[in-house]
C-alpha positions as CSV (number, residue, x, y, z in Angstrom):
1,M,27.5,-61.2,-35.1
2,P,27.9,-64.5,-37.0
3,K,31.2,-65.4,-38.7
4,Y,31.4,-66.9,-42.2
5,H,34.2,-68.8,-43.9
6,V,34.2,-67.2,-47.4
7,R,36.0,-68.7,-50.4
8,F,36.2,-68.0,-54.1
9,L,36.8,-71.0,-56.4
10,K,37.1,-71.2,-60.2
11,G,38.2,-73.6,-62.9
12,P,37.3,-76.8,-64.7
13,N,35.0,-78.9,-62.5
14,M,37.5,-81.6,-61.7
15,T,40.3,-79.1,-60.9
16,L,38.7,-76.2,-59.1
17,R,41.2,-73.8,-57.5
18,L,40.9,-71.7,-54.4
19,Y,41.6,-68.0,-55.1
20,H,40.3,-66.2,-52.0
21,E,39.7,-67.4,-48.5
22,A,38.8,-65.3,-45.4
23,I,36.7,-65.3,-42.2
24,E,34.2,-62.4,-42.2
25,E,31.5,-61.2,-39.9
26,A,28.1,-60.3,-41.2
27,D,24.4,-60.5,-40.3
28,S,23.5,-62.9,-43.1
29,F,24.8,-65.0,-46.0
30,E,23.4,-62.4,-48.4
31,E,25.3,-59.6,-46.7
32,V,28.7,-61.4,-46.7
33,L,28.4,-62.6,-50.3
34,K,27.2,-59.3,-51.7
35,R,30.4,-57.7,-50.6
36,H,32.1,-59.8,-53.2
37,T,29.6,-60.4,-56.1
38,D,26.2,-59.6,-57.5
39,W,25.6,-63.1,-58.7
40,P,22.4,-64.9,-57.6
41,I,22.8,-66.4,-54.0
42,Q,21.5,-69.8,-53.0
43,V,21.3,-70.7,-49.3
44,A,21.4,-74.4,-48.4
45,W,18.3,-76.0,-46.9
46,D,20.0,-76.3,-43.4
47,D,21.1,-72.6,-43.4
48,R,24.8,-73.5,-42.8
49,A,26.2,-72.6,-46.2
50,A,25.5,-70.5,-49.3
51,T,26.9,-70.1,-52.8
52,A,26.9,-67.5,-55.5
53,W,27.6,-69.0,-58.9
54,N,28.5,-67.0,-62.0
55,P,25.4,-67.5,-64.2
56,G,27.6,-67.1,-67.3
57,T,29.6,-70.3,-66.7
58,S,28.9,-73.8,-67.9
59,M,28.7,-77.1,-66.2
60,Y,32.3,-77.7,-67.2
61,Y,33.8,-74.5,-66.0
62,Q,32.7,-72.8,-62.7
63,E,33.3,-69.6,-60.9
64,M,31.7,-69.3,-57.4
65,W,31.7,-67.6,-54.1
66,E,31.0,-69.9,-51.1
67,A,30.2,-69.0,-47.5
68,A,29.9,-71.4,-44.6
69,L,28.7,-70.5,-41.2
70,V,31.4,-70.8,-38.6
71,P,30.1,-72.4,-35.4
72,D,30.9,-70.7,-32.1
73,S,32.8,-73.8,-31.1
74,A,35.1,-73.8,-34.1
75,H,38.8,-73.6,-33.5
76,L,40.1,-70.7,-35.6
77,P,41.9,-70.1,-37.9
78,L,40.0,-72.0,-40.5
79,V,41.7,-70.1,-43.3
80,G,44.1,-72.4,-45.0
81,A,42.4,-75.5,-43.7
82,W,40.8,-76.3,-47.0
83,K,43.2,-78.3,-49.2
84,Q,43.0,-78.6,-53.0
85,G,41.8,-82.0,-54.2
86,E,40.7,-83.5,-50.8
């Protein structure tokens, strides 16, 4: 079963903050993101990532769930590898 690096970010565009981060297993991006939200899901053209953005936010303030496919060759743990502002 595929693994996904799932994150929840929110805040003003230039200072988004990470509020949740986990590695989860699911059959699809839709399945893993629907565990957390009912916002519309957009899958990237290369099928390696997907986002679910809060449709009630503006271009200046965002709330979003993000999932990235974890390749089989990845060295876990990826959780905590994302750093604010980099």
